[in-house]
N, C-alpha and C positions, 0 to 999 in steps of 0.2 A: 522134503520135510526140514532139512537142515537150513535151507534158505528162509523158510517160514520162522524158524526159531531165531535166526539172526535178526530178522525184521522185528520179531516180537520182544526180544530181550530188552531193548531200551525202554519200551513201554512198560514191561514188567518192572524194570528198575526204577521207573518213575513213581511206583506205588509206595516204595519203602522209605525214601529219605524223609518225607514229612512225618512218618510214624516213628522214625528212629532218632530224631534229633535229640531227644532226652538222653540217649545213650552216649552222647558226646560227638563233637565235630569230626574227630578222626574216624570213629565207627561209621558215621553217616557217609563220609567221603569214601571209606573203604568198601562199603556195600555197593555204593553207586559205581565205583570203579570196577568192582568185581563183575557186575553185569556187562559193562562195556568190554572188559578184558575177555570175558567168556565169548561174547559175540565176535570179537576180533580173533580169538583162537579158532572158532568155527570157520571164520572166513579164511584164515590161513590154511586150514585143513582142505578147503575146497580149491585153494590157489593152484596146486600142481595140475589139476584137470584143466583149469582155465588157461594157464600159461602154455599148456600143450596144444591149445587151439580149440578146446572143447567149450561147451556152454552148458552150465548147470541150470535146470529148470524145475519149477514146482507149479502145478496147475490145480486149481480148485474152483468150481463154479460158485458164484455168489448170487447174483441176480441175472440169470441168463436172459430173461425177457428184455432187458435193456442193454445187454452186452457187457455187463460188469462181471469180471472174474478176478479172483485172487491169484493171478498168475505172476510168478516171479522168475527172473532170469539173471544169471550171473555170468557175464562175459568179461573181456579184458577191461572195457571201460567201466563197468560196474565194480569190478575188483579194485581198480585204481581209486575211484571216488569213495567206495565203502571203506577202503583201507585208510584214506585220509580222514574221513569222518570219524571212524572209530579210534584210529591211532592218535590223532591230535586231540580228539575228545577225551581220551584217557589222560593225556598230559594236562589238559585244561582242568580236569577234575582234581588232579594233584595240585596244580597251581592255585586253584580257587580255595582249596583248603587252607592255605597259608595267606592268601591275599585278603579274603573277606574279613571284615571286622567281627568281633564277637557279638556286636549288636545287630548284625545282618542275619535274617532268618535263613540259615544255610539249608535247612530241609526244603524250603520253598524253592530256593535257587536250584538245587540239584533236581528237583521234580521238573521244573521248567526246562532245565538243560536236557534231561533225558527225553522229555516229550519232543523237544526240537531234534535231538539226535535220532530218535525213532522215525520222525517224519522225513528227515534227510535220507536215512537208510532206505526208507520205503520208496522215495523218489528214484534212487539210483538202481534199485532192484526190480521195480515194477515192469511187468511185461504186458500191462493193459493200460491204455491211456486214461480210462476213467478212474482206475485205481491210482494212477500217477497224479491225476488232478486232485483227488482226495488228499493225498499226502502233500501235494503242493500247497493247498490252502491251509493245511495244518502247520506247515512251516511258517506261514504268515502269522497265524494266530499265536504260535508258541514263541516266535521271535518278538512279537508285540509284548508278550509277558516278560521276556528276557530284557529287552531294551528298556522297558518301563519298570524294571525290578526295583530301582531306587525311586519308589513312587512319591517320596517326599520332595524330590527335585522337579521343579517345573520343566526343566530341559529334558529330563527323562520322559515325562509324560508326553511332551510335545513331540519328541523324536519318535516315540513309539507310535503315536497316532499318525505321524507323517509316513513312517515306514509301512504301516498297515494300509493307509489310504492308497499309497502309490503302488505297492506290490499287490494289494488286493484288487485294485482296479485293473492292473495288468493281468492278473489271474483270471478275471472275468472275461477279458478279451481272449485270453488263451483258451478258455473253455470252448468258446465258439469256434476258434481255429481248429482245435483238436476234433471237435465233432464233425466239422467239414472234412477234415483229413480222414477220419474213420469212415465217413460215408463214401468218400471217393474210393478208398481201399476195400470197402465192403467188410471191414472188421475193425474192432477196437483193440485188437491184440498187436502189440508192437512188432512181434516176430513176423506177423503178416504184413503190416504196413511197410516195414523196411524192405520188403521184396517188391513193392509196387511203385518204384521210381518212375517208370515210363507213364503209367496211368495217372499218377499224381501230377507230374509236371506237364502232361498233355491236357489236363483238365482246365476248363475255364474258371474253376474255383481255386486253382493253385495260388494265384496272387492274393486273394482275400485270406486264404488259410495261412499263407506265409506271413503276411502282415500281422494278423491277429496273434499267431504263435510268437512272432518276434517281439510284439508288444509285451507279452508275458515274460519273455526272456530278458528283454532290455530293462524292464522295471525291476525285476528281481536282481539282476546283475549290475544295476546302477549305470546303465549306458545312457549317453546323451540322447534326449534331453531330460532323462529321469535320474541323473546322477546326484542330485542335490540331497536326496533323503539319507544317503549313507553317512556323510559327515555329521548330520544331526543325530544319528544313532550312536555317536560316540559318548553320549551322556550315560550309556550303560556302563556297568562295571567292566574293568579291563579284561577279565576272563571271557566275558561275553563278546567284547570287541575282537579279541584274539581268535575266538572260535568262529563267530559268524562271518567275519570279514577277511579271513585268510583261507579257510578250507571248506566252508559249508554254505551258509545262506547265499552269499553273493556268487558262489560258484554253481548254484542250482541252475541259473539261466545259461551259464556256460555249458553245463552238463547237457541240458536239453538241446542246445544248438549242436553239440557234438553228437548226441544220440540221433537227432533228426538229420544229420549231415548227409547220410547216404541217399535220402529221398528229396531233400529240399535244396541241397547245394548243387552247384554246377550250372546255374542259370544266371543270366545277366541281372535279373531282379535280386537274387541272393547276393551276388557279388557287390552290386552298388549299394544296397541297403546296409548289409552287414559290415562290409569293409569301411564304408564311409562313417557309419555310426561309431565303429571301433576306433578309427583314426581320430575323429574329433574328440571322442572321450579320452583317448590317450593324451592328446595335446592339452586339453582343458584341465584335466586332472593333474598333469605334471606341472603345468604353469602355476596353478593355484597352490599346490603342495609346497612349492619353493618359498612362497611368501607367508605361510602359516607359522605362527609362533607357538601354538599348542602342539605338543608332541603327538597326541592322538589325532588331532586334526590333520597334521602333516601326513601321518601314516594313512589316514582315511582317504585323502585325496590321492596319495600315491597308489592306494589300492584301486581306486577308480581308474587311474591311468593304466595300471597293469592289466586290469580287466578289459580295458579298451584294447590293449595290445593283443590279448588272447582272442578277443572278438574279431579284430582285424585279420588275424591269421586264419581263423576259421572262415572268414568271409572270402578269402582269396580263392577258395574252392579247389585247391590242389591237395593231393595226398601228403606231399612234403610239408606244406604249410600247416595242415591239420596236425601232423605229427609234431611239428615244432610247438604248436599250441598245447598239445598234451604234455610235452616235456616241461613247458613253462608253468603249467598248472602245478606240477610237482614242486618245481623250484620256488615258485611264488608262495605256495603254502608253507614251505619250510622257513624261508627267511622272514616272511611277513608275520607269521605267528610268533617267531622268536623276537621280532622287533616290537610287536604289541606288548608282549610280556615284559620286555625290557623297559618300555615306556611305563608300564604299570609299576615295575620295581622302583623306577626313578620317582614316580608320583608317591608311591608308598613310603619311600625313605625321606624325600625332601619336602613332601606336602605341596608340590607344585609341578605342573607340566609346562609352564611358561618358559620358553627358551631364553627370554630376556632376563630371567631370574636364575638361570642355570649357567653352567660352564665350570670347567676344572674338575669334573666329577671323577675323572680317571685316577686322580690321586687318592680319592676317598673311597671309590667303589671299583677296584681293579677287576674283580670277577665280572661284574655287570658290564664294565667297559669292554672287556674281551669279547663277551657275547655280542654286544652292540657293534663292535668293530667288524666281526666276521659277517654278521647279518647285513650291516649297512654296505659293506664292500660288495656283497653278493647282489644286493638290490641295485647298486650302481653299475653292476656288470663288469667288475674288475676281476681279471684272471688271478688265480686259477679256480675261482669259486663257481658254484653251479649257475648262478645268475648270469655269469659271463657267457657260458655255453649257449644257453637258450637265447640270450640277447644277440650274439653273433649270428646264430641261425635265423633269427627274425630279420636282422638287417640284410642277410643274404637273400632271403625270400623277397623282401621289399625291393631290393635292387633289381630283381628280375620280374617284377609285377608292374604293369602299367595301370595307373589310375588317372586317366587323362594324359597329359604330357609325360613322357618316359621319366623325366627327372623329378616329378612332383612327389610321388610316394617315397622314393629313397630320401629326398630332402626332408620331408615331414617326419619320417621314421627316425632319421638322425636327430631332428629337433626334439622329438620325444625322448630319445635316449640321452640327449644332452641335459635336458631338465631333470631326468632321473638321476644322473650323476650329481647335479647341483643340489637337489633336495636330500639325497642320501648323505652327502658330505656335510650339508648344513645340519642335519640331524646329529651327526657324529661330532662335528666341530663345536657347535654352539651349546651342546649339552655336556660333552665330556672333555674337550680340549681347552687349552688356555690355562691361566693361573687359577688357583683356588680362590673362591670368594669367601667373604666373611659375613654375608647377609643372606645366607640360605634361610628359607622359612623354618627349616628344621635341619639339625645337624645330620648329614647323610653318612651312611656306611653300607657296606654290602649286607644283604639280608642273609638269613639262614639257608641251609641247603635246600629245604623244601620249596623255597620260592624261586631259586635260580636253577634247580635241577631240570625242569621241563624246557626252558629256553636253551639251556646248555646242550641238552640232547639234540634239539633241533639245529643248533649251530654246528654240532658235530656232523649231522647229516648233510648240512650245507657243504662242509669241507669234503666229506667222503664222496658225495656225488660229483663235486667239482674235480677232485683228484682222480677218481676211478669211475667215470660215468658208465662205462660199458659193464662194469661189474655191479655197480650199485643201483643203476636205474634203467639201462637200455632194455632189459628183458621186460620190465613193466611197461615202459613206453611203447615197445613193439606190440605187446599184447593189446594195450588200450587203443593204440592208433589203428591196429588191424581191425578191431571191433568198430571203430569210428568210421573208417573209410571203406570197409568191406573188401579191402585188398591186403595181401600179405605185406607187412612192413618189416624191413631189416635195417634199422637205423644205425649208422656208424657215427658216434659222437667223438669229435676230436677238438683239441684246443687250437691247433694251428691249421689254417686253411690256405696258407701261402700268400706271398706278396701280391699275387694277382687277384686276390679276392677283394671285391669292393667292400665287403663287410669289415675288413681290417681298417681301411681308411675311414669308413664311416664311424667305426668305433673309436678310432684315435681322435677324430674330429669331435665326437660326443664327449670324450673324457677331457680333452683340452678346453672345449667350450664350457663344460660344466664347471671346471675350476675357475675359468674366467668369470662366469656368472657369479659364483660364490665370492670371488674377490671384489666384485662390484656390487655386492648385495646392498650396501647402504644407499647409494644413489638410485639403484633400481627399486628399492623398497619405497623411497620417497616418491618416485615416479608412479609406482603402483598405487600408493595411498592417494595420490592427487588425481588419479584418472577415474572419472565416473564410469561405472559399468553396471549392467543390470544384475540384480540379485535373484537367483532362482527361487530362494525361499520367499522373497517378497512377491514374486509372480504367483507362486503356489498359494500363498495366503490370500492374494487378491482374487484368485479363482475359487478358493474354498469358502471364503467369508460370505459371499452372496448366497451360496448353497446353505451354509449354516444359518444365516438369517432367515431364509425361506423356511427351513426346517423348524426353527424356533416359532415362527409365525403360525405355521400349520399346527404345531404341537399345542401352542397356547390357545389356539382357536378350538381345537377338538377336545383338549383336556384342560378345561378351565375350572375343574372342580365340581361341575354340575353333573350329578348323576342322571338327572332327567335329560339333559342335552346329550350325554353320552349314549343313553339308551335310545333316544330319538334318532341319532345319527346312525347307530347300528341297525335299528329297525327299518329306517328309510333305505339303507343300502340293501338289506335283505329283500325288502318289498320291490325295489327297483330291479333287482336281479330276477326275482320271480315274475315280475311283469314283463320283462324282456323275454324270458323263456316262454311265457304264455302267449305273447303277441306274435312271436316269430315261429312258434310251434317247434322250437329246437328240442330234440331229444336224441340221446345217444343211440347209435345203431344197435339193434338187437333188443331194445326195450319195447314194451307194449305200446300200441297206439293209444292216443288220447281217448279217455272215456267220454261217452256222449253226455251232453249237459241235460240234466233233468230238473224239474221245478223244486223238488224237495231239497236236494243238496244246495241249490242256489239260495233258497230261503234260509237254510241252516247257516250257510256261509255268510249271508247278509246279517243274520242275527249275531253270529260270532264276531264279525267285524264291528258291528254297532256296539255290542257289549264291551268289546276291548277298547274302542274309542271312548265310550262313556266312562270306563274305569280310569283311563288316562286323564280325562278331564275332571273327574270327581274323586281323585285319589285322596283329597284331604278329608272327605266324609267317610269315616271308617265303616259305619254301618252299611251305607250304600255300596261301598267298595266290596265288602264281603258278599253282599247279595249278588253283585255283578260277577264276582269270582265264581260263585256257585252256578250262575247261569252259564258262564263259559265252560265250566266243567261238565254241566249237563249236556250242552251242545256237543262237546267232544265225545261224551258217552253215546249220544245218539248217532254220531258219525261212525263209531265202532260197530254199533248194532246194524246200521245201514250197510256197512261193508262186510257183514256176515262174521262178526267177531263178538258174539254175545258174552263170552267169558271176559274179554277185555272191557266190555261195556259195564258188566256187573261190578268188576273190580274198580273201575273208574268212578262209578256212582257211589260205591261204598266209601272210597277214599275221600271223595268230594264232600259227602254228607258228614263224615266224621270230622274232617278238617274244618269245615265251616262252623259246625256246632262248637267245637273246641275253641275256635277263635272268637265266636260270639260270646261264649262264657268268659273269655279273657277281657272283653271290652269293659 
């Protein structure tokens, strides 16, 4: 029952903000935060059971005929993700209270936010794949509302449509994959499916199910070639970006890959598809991020890159790599949410996110600079922060995994880490370092406590996990990784792996190469601008536009304002369906056989059709139309009488006579 309440509280919280906005912005935010805090408290109460190796479940039938049940489960993986969703969600609620303008409808914003939060919590707690699919589609719809919250901005509307089209399309593919998986396992309950590894991987339907499910995961988590939608979603307010693209929406696909890891991973198909997609995404995202001038665009592509890193680790198929992926999920959520909020503060105070118009802000915004410094160093993988720990572990796994030639994966992983260092320090250097400028669009200064409190708390977590990983994070990583891999995990996180570790030298090469890239930014930027390259958005628009044009043509043809044509098309469709059923003799099993054809019903049917056709042709003659309507009603009454329903026949005749007489009097 507690799990059901945790899942329901965000939806209950979505009902109040829109009604309470007249009570003030603070009260609206407070009530919204209270529901999230209560859900988080209930989650914490369940945590000891889960951390001890238990699984908390709630089961309730919903539509047993189709296998849909309101079954919830809380294990280590669900605890990790639900904690991130609710914990960072609470900080976002606080941050949004001070970030949004007085002209922004805050009640609407919090309603959308809580709907999305509830959908995400539902995904990570679902123990029935049909229930999970419902929540999955709800995240697409609610994120569409959040991304398009500033509906007066064309970029916001376009980004929302793009996100919905890509993630919604992937969701449709995933529905098919999940249904196949459920049919192979003989159940739609996750707790059953996760025990059917041998049956699933031995099935001839394994590969189709795998590809379809991964399409849903890749579109939701912005993996190549579906990575392009996420940067365009940056038109949303910064609180939305910080929430959706650090700990929630883009992690939904990651979560599902981790959840399905016990039954889908461990095959060559999984390894090559998932590892390759993650590696390509990591490299493409990192390279593009380095050359972006917009703070949020830089962070968006860096998010794409880190999601690729996590996907690559899950694709390797080993328990150690999956554990590192889980650890990096925590680290990425903390430093990336802090960085997005920092970018929002810079935009809020300077009225620009353009790195070419920034610089020297550390002199004017020391608190913001400190938060950005900690989070940026963590994103770059600089010791002793938490990002360094998971980056070193990632490089170690890459060094011992073969993707083709033995040197290929370590080299490409080092290249990804190198670009990560470069764009992290570009974010820091081009926005905060250097001399003060005199041409800021608006005179900057540190905001009030309400705006920097949330990112400061996240920066503190970055430091704590980095300095004390065994105390601050290993227990949660062990629990989540054990639930993911199905084996007991006891991770020992340490800063120093010895001079013999290949990760040390790969990391040093990445840091040195990253600084070299940043030093050569000017020439590299000129080369980047001069190099022609395909734009994913242009390709997407080129694919969507013909579909949109065809839809417009069909709509204009069918809905041209003519009521007569609309009725004719509908009638023709109904008649064609009836004719098909009549000529094929198709009827559902268990229904009665077709009645024998007799002369009287045939004559009545011909009269009915003739009168109806005459009415359609003579509809401009009101008197004749009324007479024909009366004839039609009389034939229907005779049909009732023929079928042994005299009461209906008498009622029909009475209604027809009264109606026709009244309408004749009105002529």
